[in-house]
Biopython code that builds the backbone (N, CA, C, O; Angstrom):
import numpy as np
from Bio.PDB.StructureBuilder import StructureBuilder

atoms = [
    (1, "MET", "N", (0.843, -1.172, 0.000)),
    (1, "MET", "CA", (0.000, 0.000, 0.000)),
    (1, "MET", "C", (0.894, 1.243, 0.000)),
    (1, "MET", "O", (1.815, 1.365, 0.808)),
    (2, "VAL", "N", (0.601, 2.155, -0.920)),
    (2, "VAL", "CA", (1.353, 3.396, -1.026)),
    (2, "VAL", "C", (0.631, 4.477, -0.224)),
    (2, "VAL", "O", (-0.553, 4.736, -0.439)),
    (3, "ASN", "N", (1.343, 5.093, 0.685)),
    (3, "ASN", "CA", (0.773, 6.174, 1.483)),
    (3, "ASN", "C", (1.296, 7.496, 0.952)),
    (3, "ASN", "O", (2.488, 7.790, 1.049)),
    (4, "SER", "N", (0.412, 8.275, 0.402)),
    (4, "SER", "CA", (0.822, 9.569, -0.114)),
    (4, "SER", "C", (0.236, 10.671, 0.757)),
    (4, "SER", "O", (-0.754, 10.469, 1.461)),
    (5, "ILE", "N", (0.852, 11.813, 0.699)),
    (5, "ILE", "CA", (0.338, 12.972, 1.429)),
    (5, "ILE", "C", (-0.551, 13.754, 0.479)),
    (5, "ILE", "O", (-0.131, 14.130, -0.615)),
    (6, "THR", "N", (-1.773, 13.992, 0.903)),
    (6, "THR", "CA", (-2.760, 14.683, 0.085)),
    (6, "THR", "C", (-2.859, 16.132, 0.531)),
    (6, "THR", "O", (-2.926, 16.417, 1.727)),
    (7, "HIS", "N", (-2.866, 17.048, -0.432)),
    (7, "HIS", "CA", (-3.042, 18.476, -0.188)),
    (7, "HIS", "C", (-4.275, 18.929, -0.964)),
    (7, "HIS", "O", (-4.372, 18.683, -2.166)),
    (8, "ILE", "N", (-5.210, 19.581, -0.297)),
    (8, "ILE", "CA", (-6.387, 20.122, -0.968)),
    (8, "ILE", "C", (-6.505, 21.602, -0.598)),
    (8, "ILE", "O", (-6.735, 21.943, 0.562)),
    (9, "ALA", "N", (-6.347, 22.471, -1.593)),
    (9, "ALA", "CA", (-6.524, 23.908, -1.366)),
    (9, "ALA", "C", (-8.018, 24.197, -1.301)),
    (9, "ALA", "O", (-8.798, 23.646, -2.078)),
    (10, "PHE", "N", (-8.413, 25.062, -0.371)),
    (10, "PHE", "CA", (-9.843, 25.334, -0.196)),
    (10, "PHE", "C", (-10.112, 26.821, -0.001)),
    (10, "PHE", "O", (-9.226, 27.609, 0.330)),
    (11, "ILE", "N", (-11.392, 27.167, -0.224)),
    (11, "ILE", "CA", (-11.855, 28.527, 0.069)),
    (11, "ILE", "C", (-12.790, 28.534, 1.274)),
    (11, "ILE", "O", (-13.112, 29.592, 1.814)),
    (12, "GLU", "N", (-13.225, 27.343, 1.690)),
    (12, "GLU", "CA", (-14.060, 27.203, 2.884)),
    (12, "GLU", "C", (-13.824, 25.818, 3.459)),
    (12, "GLU", "O", (-13.767, 24.840, 2.715)),
    (13, "CYS", "N", (-13.685, 25.724, 4.791)),
    (13, "CYS", "CA", (-13.437, 24.424, 5.424)),
    (13, "CYS", "C", (-14.103, 24.396, 6.793)),
    (13, "CYS", "O", (-13.980, 25.339, 7.575)),
    (14, "THR", "N", (-14.813, 23.297, 7.076)),
    (14, "THR", "CA", (-15.490, 23.125, 8.359)),
    (14, "THR", "C", (-15.198, 21.735, 8.899)),
    (14, "THR", "O", (-15.359, 20.740, 8.192)),
    (15, "LEU", "N", (-14.769, 21.668, 10.154)),
    (15, "LEU", "CA", (-14.585, 20.388, 10.838)),
    (15, "LEU", "C", (-15.808, 20.163, 11.714)),
    (15, "LEU", "O", (-16.277, 21.094, 12.370)),
    (16, "ASN", "N", (-16.339, 18.921, 11.736)),
    (16, "ASN", "CA", (-17.436, 18.676, 12.669)),
    (16, "ASN", "C", (-16.874, 18.624, 14.090)),
    (16, "ASN", "O", (-15.670, 18.797, 14.278)),
    (17, "ASN", "N", (-17.709, 18.392, 15.074)),
    (17, "ASN", "CA", (-17.266, 18.475, 16.475)),
    (17, "ASN", "C", (-16.525, 17.236, 16.968)),
    (17, "ASN", "O", (-16.329, 17.087, 18.174)),
    (18, "GLN", "N", (-16.109, 16.348, 16.075)),
    (18, "GLN", "CA", (-15.403, 15.130, 16.478)),
    (18, "GLN", "C", (-13.890, 15.282, 16.346)),
    (18, "GLN", "O", (-13.182, 14.286, 16.200)),
    (19, "TRP", "N", (-13.392, 16.498, 16.396)),
    (19, "TRP", "CA", (-11.958, 16.777, 16.260)),
    (19, "TRP", "C", (-11.426, 17.468, 17.503)),
    (19, "TRP", "O", (-12.125, 18.266, 18.126)),
    (20, "GLN", "N", (-10.201, 17.163, 17.856)),
    (20, "GLN", "CA", (-9.514, 17.840, 18.956)),
    (20, "GLN", "C", (-8.344, 18.614, 18.358)),
    (20, "GLN", "O", (-7.551, 18.061, 17.595)),
    (21, "THR", "N", (-8.241, 19.892, 18.706)),
    (21, "THR", "CA", (-7.138, 20.700, 18.211)),
    (21, "THR", "C", (-5.892, 20.364, 18.996)),
    (21, "THR", "O", (-5.850, 20.541, 20.213)),
    (22, "GLU", "N", (-4.879, 19.882, 18.306)),
    (22, "GLU", "CA", (-3.615, 19.518, 18.930)),
    (22, "GLU", "C", (-2.682, 20.723, 19.030)),
    (22, "GLU", "O", (-1.942, 20.871, 20.003)),
    (23, "PHE", "N", (-2.729, 21.570, 18.024)),
    (23, "PHE", "CA", (-1.790, 22.685, 17.945)),
    (23, "PHE", "C", (-2.360, 23.761, 17.033)),
    (23, "PHE", "O", (-3.005, 23.456, 16.029)),
    (24, "GLY", "N", (-2.122, 25.016, 17.382)),
    (24, "GLY", "CA", (-2.500, 26.120, 16.501)),
    (24, "GLY", "C", (-3.922, 26.589, 16.696)),
    (24, "GLY", "O", (-4.529, 26.374, 17.745)),
    (25, "TYR", "N", (-4.446, 27.237, 15.668)),
    (25, "TYR", "CA", (-5.797, 27.809, 15.699)),
    (25, "TYR", "C", (-6.788, 26.746, 16.115)),
    (25, "TYR", "O", (-6.662, 25.628, 15.616)),
    (26, "PRO", "N", (-7.761, 26.980, 16.976)),
    (26, "PRO", "CA", (-8.218, 28.261, 17.505)),
    (26, "PRO", "C", (-7.667, 28.633, 18.871)),
    (26, "PRO", "O", (-8.355, 29.322, 19.624)),
    (27, "ASN", "N", (-6.479, 28.216, 19.222)),
    (27, "ASN", "CA", (-5.870, 28.606, 20.494)),
    (27, "ASN", "C", (-5.582, 30.110, 20.464)),
    (27, "ASN", "O", (-4.735, 30.547, 19.685)),
    (28, "PRO", "N", (-6.262, 30.915, 21.290)),
    (28, "PRO", "CA", (-6.109, 32.369, 21.210)),
    (28, "PRO", "C", (-4.737, 32.876, 21.657)),
    (28, "PRO", "O", (-4.347, 33.982, 21.283)),
    (29, "LYS", "N", (-4.001, 32.099, 22.445)),
    (29, "LYS", "CA", (-2.696, 32.536, 22.939)),
    (29, "LYS", "C", (-1.565, 32.224, 21.965)),
    (29, "LYS", "O", (-0.542, 32.910, 21.968)),
    (30, "ARG", "N", (-1.735, 31.199, 21.131)),
    (30, "ARG", "CA", (-0.676, 30.791, 20.211)),
    (30, "ARG", "C", (-1.227, 30.779, 18.793)),
    (30, "ARG", "O", (-1.641, 29.733, 18.293)),
    (31, "LYS", "N", (-1.234, 31.926, 18.150)),
    (31, "LYS", "CA", (-1.768, 32.031, 16.798)),
    (31, "LYS", "C", (-0.667, 31.752, 15.786)),
    (31, "LYS", "O", (0.349, 32.444, 15.746)),
    (32, "PHE", "N", (-0.883, 30.738, 14.977)),
    (32, "PHE", "CA", (0.055, 30.349, 13.939)),
    (32, "PHE", "C", (-0.707, 30.247, 12.620)),
    (32, "PHE", "O", (-1.938, 30.240, 12.605)),
    (33, "GLU", "N", (0.020, 30.171, 11.534)),
    (33, "GLU", "CA", (-0.629, 30.048, 10.229)),
    (33, "GLU", "C", (-1.020, 28.605, 9.915)),
    (33, "GLU", "O", (-1.579, 28.338, 8.852)),
    (34, "TRP", "N", (-0.735, 27.678, 10.822)),
    (34, "TRP", "CA", (-1.157, 26.297, 10.619)),
    (34, "TRP", "C", (-1.649, 25.690, 11.919)),
    (34, "TRP", "O", (-1.330, 26.171, 13.006)),
    (35, "SER", "N", (-2.433, 24.621, 11.793)),
    (35, "SER", "CA", (-2.954, 23.932, 12.967)),
    (35, "SER", "C", (-2.999, 22.436, 12.678)),
    (35, "SER", "O", (-3.019, 22.011, 11.522)),
    (36, "GLU", "N", (-3.013, 21.649, 13.745)),
    (36, "GLU", "CA", (-3.114, 20.199, 13.614)),
    (36, "GLU", "C", (-4.291, 19.725, 14.455)),
    (36, "GLU", "O", (-4.480, 20.179, 15.584)),
    (37, "HIS", "N", (-5.077, 18.815, 13.902)),
    (37, "HIS", "CA", (-6.275, 18.313, 14.565)),
    (37, "HIS", "C", (-6.261, 16.792, 14.523)),
    (37, "HIS", "O", (-5.780, 16.193, 13.561)),
    (38, "MET", "N", (-6.802, 16.160, 15.592)),
    (38, "MET", "CA", (-6.874, 14.704, 15.666)),
    (38, "MET", "C", (-8.340, 14.279, 15.759)),
    (38, "MET", "O", (-9.117, 14.853, 16.522)),
    (39, "ALA", "N", (-8.706, 13.264, 14.969)),
    (39, "ALA", "CA", (-10.067, 12.728, 14.983)),
    (39, "ALA", "C", (-10.305, 11.962, 16.278)),
    (39, "ALA", "O", (-9.504, 11.103, 16.648)),
    (40, "LEU", "N", (-11.396, 12.267, 16.963)),
    (40, "LEU", "CA", (-11.717, 11.604, 18.220)),
    (40, "LEU", "C", (-12.470, 10.293, 18.014)),
    (40, "LEU", "O", (-12.400, 9.413, 18.872)),
    (41, "ASN", "N", (-13.192, 10.136, 16.897)),
    (41, "ASN", "CA", (-13.964, 8.928, 16.614)),
    (41, "ASN", "C", (-13.817, 8.579, 15.140)),
    (41, "ASN", "O", (-13.334, 9.381, 14.341)),
    (42, "ASP", "N", (-14.245, 7.360, 14.795)),
    (42, "ASP", "CA", (-14.360, 7.017, 13.383)),
    (42, "ASP", "C", (-15.438, 7.905, 12.770)),
    (42, "ASP", "O", (-16.348, 8.352, 13.467)),
    (43, "ASP", "N", (-15.338, 8.152, 11.507)),
    (43, "ASP", "CA", (-16.282, 8.990, 10.763)),
    (43, "ASP", "C", (-16.237, 10.457, 11.163)),
    (43, "ASP", "O", (-17.230, 11.164, 10.991)),
    (44, "ALA", "N", (-15.119, 10.933, 11.689)),
    (44, "ALA", "CA", (-14.952, 12.375, 11.875)),
    (44, "ALA", "C", (-14.893, 12.970, 10.469)),
    (44, "ALA", "O", (-14.184, 12.449, 9.609)),
    (45, "THR", "N", (-15.616, 14.036, 10.232)),
    (45, "THR", "CA", (-15.723, 14.540, 8.867)),
    (45, "THR", "C", (-15.209, 15.961, 8.720)),
    (45, "THR", "O", (-15.157, 16.742, 9.669)),
    (46, "VAL", "N", (-14.833, 16.254, 7.485)),
    (46, "VAL", "CA", (-14.429, 17.594, 7.084)),
    (46, "VAL", "C", (-15.262, 17.938, 5.858)),
    (46, "VAL", "O", (-15.361, 17.142, 4.924)),
    (47, "SER", "N", (-15.855, 19.113, 5.863)),
    (47, "SER", "CA", (-16.590, 19.614, 4.709)),
    (47, "SER", "C", (-15.822, 20.814, 4.183)),
    (47, "SER", "O", (-15.482, 21.722, 4.942)),
    (48, "LEU", "N", (-15.550, 20.820, 2.889)),
    (48, "LEU", "CA", (-14.818, 21.961, 2.340)),
    (48, "LEU", "C", (-15.283, 22.279, 0.933)),
    (48, "LEU", "O", (-15.891, 21.454, 0.251)),
    (49, "VAL", "N", (-14.980, 23.502, 0.518)),
    (49, "VAL", "CA", (-15.178, 23.927, -0.862)),
    (49, "VAL", "C", (-13.782, 24.147, -1.419)),
    (49, "VAL", "O", (-13.051, 25.023, -0.956)),
    (50, "ASP", "N", (-13.408, 23.339, -2.426)),
    (50, "ASP", "CA", (-12.061, 23.459, -2.969)),
    (50, "ASP", "C", (-11.961, 24.654, -3.920)),
    (50, "ASP", "O", (-12.960, 25.319, -4.196)),
    (51, "ILE", "N", (-10.759, 24.921, -4.413)),
    (51, "ILE", "CA", (-10.585, 26.104, -5.256)),
    (51, "ILE", "C", (-11.263, 25.954, -6.613)),
    (51, "ILE", "O", (-11.419, 26.938, -7.337)),
    (52, "GLY", "N", (-11.665, 24.741, -6.966)),
    (52, "GLY", "CA", (-12.479, 24.517, -8.159)),
    (52, "GLY", "C", (-13.948, 24.776, -7.898)),
    (52, "GLY", "O", (-14.788, 24.571, -8.774)),
    (53, "GLN", "N", (-14.259, 25.230, -6.683)),
    (53, "GLN", "CA", (-15.599, 25.588, -6.221)),
    (53, "GLN", "C", (-16.544, 24.389, -6.148)),
    (53, "GLN", "O", (-17.743, 24.518, -6.394)),
    (54, "THR", "N", (-15.991, 23.219, -5.805)),
    (54, "THR", "CA", (-16.791, 22.014, -5.601)),
    (54, "THR", "C", (-16.786, 21.676, -4.118)),
    (54, "THR", "O", (-15.731, 21.651, -3.485)),
    (55, "ARG", "N", (-17.970, 21.415, -3.566)),
    (55, "ARG", "CA", (-18.065, 21.020, -2.154)),
    (55, "ARG", "C", (-17.647, 19.566, -2.033)),
    (55, "ARG", "O", (-18.108, 18.705, -2.783)),
    (56, "ARG", "N", (-16.761, 19.305, -1.070)),
    (56, "ARG", "CA", (-16.240, 17.956, -0.853)),
    (56, "ARG", "C", (-16.434, 17.569, 0.597)),
    (56, "ARG", "O", (-16.331, 18.407, 1.492)),
    (57, "TYR", "N", (-16.717, 16.289, 0.829)),
    (57, "TYR", "CA", (-16.881, 15.745, 2.166)),
    (57, "TYR", "C", (-15.868, 14.621, 2.343)),
    (57, "TYR", "O", (-15.806, 13.702, 1.527)),
    (58, "LEU", "N", (-15.077, 14.695, 3.407)),
    (58, "LEU", "CA", (-14.082, 13.673, 3.686)),
    (58, "LEU", "C", (-14.374, 13.065, 5.046)),
    (58, "LEU", "O", (-14.739, 13.775, 5.983)),
    (59, "SER", "N", (-14.215, 11.752, 5.156)),
    (59, "SER", "CA", (-14.444, 11.036, 6.404)),
    (59, "SER", "C", (-13.132, 10.398, 6.838)),
    (59, "SER", "O", (-12.415, 9.825, 6.017)),
    (60, "PHE", "N", (-12.814, 10.496, 8.134)),
    (60, "PHE", "CA", (-11.535, 10.023, 8.652)),
    (60, "PHE", "C", (-11.729, 9.008, 9.766)),
    (60, "PHE", "O", (-12.753, 9.006, 10.449)),
    (61, "LYS", "N", (-10.739, 8.147, 9.943)),
    (61, "LYS", "CA", (-10.730, 7.155, 11.013)),
    (61, "LYS", "C", (-10.323, 7.807, 12.334)),
    (61, "LYS", "O", (-9.710, 8.874, 12.344)),
    (62, "SER", "N", (-10.663, 7.167, 13.430)),
    (62, "SER", "CA", (-10.281, 7.639, 14.758)),
    (62, "SER", "C", (-8.757, 7.764, 14.858)),
    (62, "SER", "O", (-8.024, 6.929, 14.329)),
    (63, "ASN", "N", (-8.295, 8.802, 15.534)),
    (63, "ASN", "CA", (-6.882, 9.116, 15.757)),
    (63, "ASN", "C", (-6.138, 9.596, 14.507)),
    (63, "ASN", "O", (-4.920, 9.772, 14.548)),
    (64, "SER", "N", (-6.847, 9.806, 13.407)),
    (64, "SER", "CA", (-6.212, 10.383, 12.227)),
    (64, "SER", "C", (-5.845, 11.829, 12.525)),
    (64, "SER", "O", (-6.532, 12.509, 13.287)),
    (65, "LYS", "N", (-4.768, 12.288, 11.926)),
    (65, "LYS", "CA", (-4.351, 13.675, 12.123)),
    (65, "LYS", "C", (-4.391, 14.400, 10.794)),
    (65, "LYS", "O", (-3.970, 13.878, 9.762)),
    (66, "ILE", "N", (-4.909, 15.619, 10.845)),
    (66, "ILE", "CA", (-4.912, 16.484, 9.673)),
    (66, "ILE", "C", (-4.245, 17.788, 10.055)),
    (66, "ILE", "O", (-4.202, 18.161, 11.227)),
    (67, "GLN", "N", (-3.731, 18.470, 9.063)),
    (67, "GLN", "CA", (-3.169, 19.793, 9.278)),
    (67, "GLN", "C", (-3.857, 20.766, 8.334)),
    (67, "GLN", "O", (-4.213, 20.424, 7.206)),
    (68, "ILE", "N", (-4.034, 21.972, 8.820)),
    (68, "ILE", "CA", (-4.540, 23.054, 7.981)),
    (68, "ILE", "C", (-3.454, 24.111, 7.968)),
    (68, "ILE", "O", (-3.139, 24.721, 8.991)),
    (69, "ILE", "N", (-2.890, 24.314, 6.791)),
    (69, "ILE", "CA", (-1.791, 25.262, 6.614)),
    (69, "ILE", "C", (-2.285, 26.337, 5.668)),
    (69, "ILE", "O", (-2.517, 26.076, 4.487)),
    (70, "ASN", "N", (-2.449, 27.558, 6.189)),
    (70, "ASN", "CA", (-3.086, 28.638, 5.443)),
    (70, "ASN", "C", (-4.434, 28.126, 4.948)),
    (70, "ASN", "O", (-5.297, 27.845, 5.779)),
    (71, "ASN", "N", (-4.662, 27.993, 3.672)),
    (71, "ASN", "CA", (-5.934, 27.477, 3.162)),
    (71, "ASN", "C", (-5.736, 26.135, 2.449)),
    (71, "ASN", "O", (-6.301, 25.903, 1.379)),
    (72, "VAL", "N", (-4.933, 25.259, 3.049)),
    (72, "VAL", "CA", (-4.674, 23.942, 2.473)),
    (72, "VAL", "C", (-4.874, 22.881, 3.560)),
    (72, "VAL", "O", (-4.299, 22.975, 4.644)),
    (73, "LEU", "N", (-5.693, 21.876, 3.257)),
    (73, "LEU", "CA", (-5.893, 20.731, 4.140)),
    (73, "LEU", "C", (-4.869, 19.668, 3.741)),
    (73, "LEU", "O", (-4.735, 19.338, 2.562)),
    (74, "VAL", "N", (-4.145, 19.131, 4.736)),
    (74, "VAL", "CA", (-3.093, 18.148, 4.476)),
    (74, "VAL", "C", (-3.357, 16.913, 5.332)),
    (74, "VAL", "O", (-3.616, 17.023, 6.530)),
    (75, "PHE", "N", (-3.290, 15.724, 4.703)),
    (75, "PHE", "CA", (-3.457, 14.469, 5.441)),
    (75, "PHE", "C", (-2.799, 13.341, 4.664)),
    (75, "PHE", "O", (-2.527, 13.474, 3.471)),
    (76, "THR", "N", (-2.543, 12.223, 5.351)),
    (76, "THR", "CA", (-1.991, 11.033, 4.704)),
    (76, "THR", "C", (-3.154, 10.260, 4.096)),
    (76, "THR", "O", (-4.182, 10.065, 4.744)),
    (77, "SER", "N", (-2.993, 9.822, 2.860)),
    (77, "SER", "CA", (-4.101, 9.251, 2.087)),
    (77, "SER", "C", (-4.813, 8.093, 2.778)),
    (77, "SER", "O", (-6.035, 7.985, 2.673)),
    (78, "TYR", "N", (-4.083, 7.221, 3.485)),
    (78, "TYR", "CA", (-4.739, 6.062, 4.097)),
    (78, "TYR", "C", (-5.678, 6.457, 5.242)),
    (78, "TYR", "O", (-6.515, 5.650, 5.646)),
    (79, "GLN", "N", (-5.558, 7.677, 5.771)),
    (79, "GLN", "CA", (-6.406, 8.100, 6.878)),
    (79, "GLN", "C", (-7.834, 8.413, 6.443)),
    (79, "GLN", "O", (-8.765, 8.293, 7.240)),
    (80, "ALA", "N", (-8.012, 8.806, 5.202)),
    (80, "ALA", "CA", (-9.355, 9.138, 4.712)),
    (80, "ALA", "C", (-10.059, 7.859, 4.300)),
    (80, "ALA", "O", (-9.557, 7.108, 3.464)),
    (81, "THR", "N", (-11.222, 7.610, 4.887)),
    (81, "THR", "CA", (-11.970, 6.397, 4.565)),
    (81, "THR", "C", (-12.910, 6.612, 3.390)),
    (81, "THR", "O", (-13.301, 5.649, 2.731)),
    (82, "ASP", "N", (-13.278, 7.862, 3.115)),
    (82, "ASP", "CA", (-14.225, 8.110, 2.048)),
    (82, "ASP", "C", (-14.074, 9.552, 1.588)),
    (82, "ASP", "O", (-13.974, 10.462, 2.412)),
    (83, "ILE", "N", (-14.056, 9.763, 0.287)),
    (83, "ILE", "CA", (-14.076, 11.114, -0.252)),
    (83, "ILE", "C", (-15.263, 11.206, -1.194)),
    (83, "ILE", "O", (-15.341, 10.460, -2.170)),
    (84, "THR", "N", (-16.178, 12.103, -0.914)),
    (84, "THR", "CA", (-17.358, 12.264, -1.740)),
    (84, "THR", "C", (-17.363, 13.663, -2.321)),
    (84, "THR", "O", (-17.187, 14.645, -1.601)),
    (85, "ILE", "N", (-17.564, 13.750, -3.625)),
    (85, "ILE", "CA", (-17.689, 15.048, -4.289)),
    (85, "ILE", "C", (-19.115, 15.151, -4.800)),
    (85, "ILE", "O", (-19.535, 14.361, -5.645)),
    (86, "ASN", "N", (-19.849, 16.112, -4.295)),
    (86, "ASN", "CA", (-21.229, 16.299, -4.696)),
    (86, "ASN", "C", (-21.284, 17.415, -5.731)),
    (86, "ASN", "O", (-21.238, 18.593, -5.379)),
    (87, "GLU", "N", (-21.383, 17.050, -7.006)),
    (87, "GLU", "CA", (-21.363, 18.030, -8.089)),
    (87, "GLU", "C", (-22.598, 18.928, -8.089)),
    (87, "GLU", "O", (-22.550, 20.031, -8.635)),
    (88, "GLU", "N", (-23.700, 18.482, -7.492)),
    (88, "GLU", "CA", (-24.926, 19.275, -7.487)),
    (88, "GLU", "C", (-24.870, 20.450, -6.519)),
    (88, "GLU", "O", (-25.682, 21.370, -6.627)),
    (89, "LYS", "N", (-23.932, 20.441, -5.578)),
    (89, "LYS", "CA", (-23.845, 21.501, -4.572)),
    (89, "LYS", "C", (-22.584, 22.322, -4.768)),
    (89, "LYS", "O", (-21.888, 22.636, -3.802)),
    (90, "GLN", "N", (-22.288, 22.668, -6.006)),
    (90, "GLN", "CA", (-21.115, 23.489, -6.258)),
    (90, "GLN", "C", (-21.327, 24.871, -5.670)),
    (90, "GLN", "O", (-22.460, 25.325, -5.515)),
    (91, "PHE", "N", (-20.242, 25.528, -5.348)),
    (91, "PHE", "CA", (-20.286, 26.820, -4.660)),
    (91, "PHE", "C", (-19.529, 27.841, -5.468)),
    (91, "PHE", "O", (-18.396, 27.536, -5.838)),
    (92, "PRO", "N", (-20.002, 28.964, -5.769)),
    (92, "PRO", "CA", (-21.424, 29.361, -5.761)),
    (92, "PRO", "C", (-22.072, 28.948, -7.067)),
    (92, "PRO", "O", (-21.375, 28.724, -8.057)),
    (93, "LYS", "N", (-23.377, 28.846, -7.090)),
    (93, "LYS", "CA", (-24.090, 28.479, -8.302)),
    (93, "LYS", "C", (-24.366, 29.687, -9.189)),
    (93, "LYS", "O", (-24.739, 29.524, -10.351)),
    (94, "ASN", "N", (-24.190, 30.886, -8.666)),
    (94, "ASN", "CA", (-24.486, 32.086, -9.438)),
    (94, "ASN", "C", (-23.432, 32.315, -10.521)),
    (94, "ASN", "O", (-22.270, 31.935, -10.377)),
    (95, "GLN", "N", (-23.874, 32.947, -11.609)),
    (95, "GLN", "CA", (-22.963, 33.262, -12.694)),
    (95, "GLN", "C", (-22.021, 34.386, -12.248)),
    (95, "GLN", "O", (-22.427, 35.290, -11.518)),
    (96, "ARG", "N", (-20.777, 34.322, -12.686)),
    (96, "ARG", "CA", (-19.812, 35.344, -12.329)),
    (96, "ARG", "C", (-20.005, 36.609, -13.145)),
    (96, "ARG", "O", (-20.598, 36.567, -14.222)),
    (97, "ILE", "N", (-19.517, 37.719, -12.648)),
    (97, "ILE", "CA", (-19.664, 39.009, -13.331)),
    (97, "ILE", "C", (-19.014, 38.968, -14.706)),
    (97, "ILE", "O", (-19.568, 39.512, -15.662)),
    (98, "GLY", "N", (-17.851, 38.335, -14.828)),
    (98, "GLY", "CA", (-17.127, 38.290, -16.101)),
    (98, "GLY", "C", (-17.696, 37.326, -17.116)),
    (98, "GLY", "O", (-17.259, 37.346, -18.267)),
    (99, "ASP", "N", (-18.665, 36.468, -16.746)),
    (99, "ASP", "CA", (-19.232, 35.462, -17.668)),
    (99, "ASP", "C", (-20.345, 36.039, -18.517)),
    (99, "ASP", "O", (-20.924, 35.331, -19.340)),
]
sb = StructureBuilder()
sb.init_structure("model")
sb.init_model(0)
sb.init_chain("A")
sb.init_seg("    ")
for serial, (resi, resn, name, xyz) in enumerate(atoms, 1):
    if name == "N":
        sb.init_residue(resn, " ", resi, " ")
    sb.init_atom(name, np.array(xyz, "f"), 0.0, 1.0, " ", f" {name:<3s}", serial, name[0])
structure = sb.get_structure()
């Protein structure tokens, strides 16, 4: 099994409440440009909108660690149990000014 490091650039990212912050944001005393989070249970999820403006849902195993560096989510590929891309919920659906 090949374990690769996955990087996903995003414009919006939300962690559900099954994560513990190990380091960095949102610690108000130690503000850094990156943070590390550990999944407390199986099926800890991350919802994000990538730079291609597609909403993505990722599910992680218990004790998996992810890092958020600026606007990039970083994790080892074997930690993600499921990656779902829902094309119907692209963000935003409105036409751009230049189009």
